[in-house]
C-alpha positions in Angstrom: -36.0 13.7 -101.8 -32.8 11.9 -100.9 -33.2 12.4 -97.2 -36.9 11.3 -97.4 -36.0 8.2 -99.3 -33.3 7.4 -96.7 -35.9 7.8 -93.9 -38.4 5.4 -95.4 -35.7 2.9 -96.3 -34.3 3.0 -92.7 -30.9 4.0 -94.0 -30.0 7.1 -91.9 -26.3 6.8 -92.8 -27.1 7.0 -96.5 -25.8 9.9 -98.7 -27.6 13.1 -97.8 -29.2 15.4 -100.4 -26.3 17.9 -100.0 -23.6 15.3 -100.5 -25.5 13.9 -103.6 -25.4 17.4 -105.1 -21.7 17.7 -104.4 -21.0 14.3 -105.9 -23.0 15.2 -109.0 -21.1 18.4 -109.5 -17.7 16.7 -108.9 -18.4 13.9 -111.4 -19.9 16.3 -114.0 -23.3 14.8 -113.7 -22.4 11.1 -113.8 -23.4 10.6 -110.2 -26.9 11.6 -111.0 -27.4 8.4 -113.1 -26.4 6.3 -110.1 -28.6 8.5 -107.8 -31.7 8.0 -110.0 -31.1 4.2 -110.2 -30.4 4.0 -106.4 -33.6 6.0 -105.5 -35.7 3.5 -107.4 -34.0 0.5 -105.7 -34.4 2.0 -102.2 -38.0 2.8 -102.7 -38.7 -0.7 -104.1 -37.0 -2.3 -101.2 -38.7 -0.1 -98.6 -42.1 -0.8 -100.1 -41.4 -4.5 -100.1 -40.4 -4.4 -96.5 -43.6 -2.6 -95.5 -45.9 -4.5 -97.9 -46.6 -1.4 -100.0 -47.1 -2.0 -103.7 -44.3 0.0 -105.4 -42.9 -1.1 -108.7 -39.1 -1.4 -109.2 -38.7 1.7 -111.3 -34.9 1.9 -110.9 -34.2 1.0 -114.6 -36.9 3.5 -115.8 -35.3 6.2 -113.7 -31.9 5.4 -115.1 -33.1 5.4 -118.7 -34.9 8.7 -118.3 -31.9 10.3 -116.7 -29.6 9.1 -119.5 -31.9 10.7 -122.1 -32.0 14.0 -120.2 -35.4 13.5 -118.7 -34.5 13.5 -115.1 -37.2 16.1 -114.4 -39.7 13.3 -114.9 -38.0 11.4 -112.1 -38.4 14.3 -109.9 -42.2 13.8 -110.3 -42.2 10.0 -110.1 -40.1 9.7 -107.0 -42.3 11.9 -104.8 -45.3 10.0 -106.1 -43.8 6.8 -104.8 -42.8 8.5 -101.5 -46.4 9.6 -101.0 -47.4 6.0 -100.8 -45.6 5.7 -97.5 -47.7 8.5 -96.0 -50.9 6.5 -96.0 
């Protein structure tokens, strides 16, 4: 998902999926909070740049990850990514 979000947001130098996993392991999971928030921001900005109606779900993603519901984010983020395929 990280690599796909970087592609749609025209940020090829962003953190790769592998590095995001390494950062999450090194920080004992705290990086995942930032990752979830950042994915929401990147998707919102990319949608705004391409005139695709995507809500700014970054705060929702952060709250869900803080409460241990990151798996919900792993369903919502691809849903937003699919809007770029049309």
